C-alpha positions as CSV (number, residue, x, y, z in Angstrom):
1,X,1.5,-16.9,17.3
2,X,4.1,-15.7,14.9
3,X,3.4,-12.5,13.0
4,X,5.6,-10.6,10.5
5,X,8.3,-8.4,11.9
6,X,10.0,-5.3,10.6
7,X,13.3,-3.8,11.7
8,X,13.8,-0.1,11.3
9,X,17.3,1.2,11.6
10,X,17.0,4.9,12.6
11,X,18.4,7.8,14.6
12,X,16.6,9.5,17.4
13,X,17.0,13.0,15.8
14,X,15.9,11.9,12.3
15,X,12.6,13.3,11.0
16,X,12.7,10.9,8.0
17,X,13.0,8.0,10.5
18,X,10.0,9.3,12.4
19,X,8.0,9.7,9.2
20,X,8.9,6.1,8.1
21,X,7.8,4.7,11.4
22,X,4.4,6.6,11.3
23,X,3.8,5.5,7.7
24,X,4.6,1.9,8.5
25,X,2.5,1.8,11.6
26,X,-0.4,3.2,9.6
27,X,-0.6,-0.1,7.7
28,X,-1.7,-1.8,11.0
29,X,-5.3,-2.8,11.1
30,X,-7.6,-5.6,12.4
31,X,-6.5,-7.8,9.5
32,X,-2.9,-6.6,9.0
33,X,-0.7,-7.2,12.0
34,X,3.0,-7.0,12.5
35,X,5.6,-5.9,15.0
36,X,8.4,-3.4,14.5
37,X,11.8,-3.0,16.3
38,X,13.4,0.4,16.0
39,X,17.1,0.2,16.4
40,X,19.0,3.5,17.0
41,X,22.2,3.0,14.9
42,X,24.1,5.5,17.1
43,X,24.1,2.9,19.9
44,X,26.1,0.5,17.7
45,X,29.3,1.6,15.9
46,X,29.0,-1.3,13.4
47,X,25.6,-0.1,12.4
48,X,26.8,3.5,12.0
49,X,29.6,2.2,9.7
50,X,27.0,0.2,7.7
51,X,24.1,2.6,7.5
52,X,25.2,6.1,8.6
53,X,23.6,8.5,6.1
54,X,21.2,5.9,4.7
55,X,18.8,6.0,7.6
56,X,16.0,5.3,7.9
57,X,16.5,1.7,6.5
58,X,13.6,-0.7,6.7
59,X,14.1,-4.5,6.6
60,X,11.6,-7.4,6.7
61,X,14.0,-10.4,6.9
62,X,17.4,-9.2,8.0
63,X,19.1,-11.8,5.7
64,X,17.4,-10.3,2.7
65,X,17.9,-6.9,1.0
66,X,16.4,-3.8,2.6
67,X,12.8,-3.0,1.7
68,X,13.6,0.7,1.5
69,X,15.6,3.6,2.8
70,X,15.1,7.4,3.2
71,X,11.4,7.2,2.3
72,X,8.8,4.6,3.0
73,X,8.0,2.2,0.2
74,X,4.4,1.1,1.0
75,X,4.3,-1.4,-1.9
76,X,7.5,-3.1,-0.7
77,X,6.2,-3.3,2.8
78,X,2.9,-4.8,1.6
79,X,4.7,-7.3,-0.5
80,X,6.7,-8.4,2.5
81,X,3.5,-8.7,4.6
82,X,1.8,-10.7,1.8
83,X,4.8,-13.1,1.7
84,X,4.8,-13.5,5.5
85,X,1.4,-14.8,6.5
86,X,0.5,-15.0,10.2
87,X,1.0,-18.4,11.6
88,X,-0.4,-19.7,14.9
């Protein structure tokens, strides 16, 4: 089964990052399913160079523009989920 996947670029000490993850996870339900990878940018110098003060940064497809940064954009996350139906 393939379900939609989000990538959240974050920092371990970032309250905005924690807030975005909580808001994103709140979208989960019996009918809305997805996975999330949280990547601590401080573990990767190239990610610090790319994102540094922009975190948190949320992506759906990594090859596409970010869905949001700083604050969770629920509408953007829902659009991504709607465009990425679950496949079995």
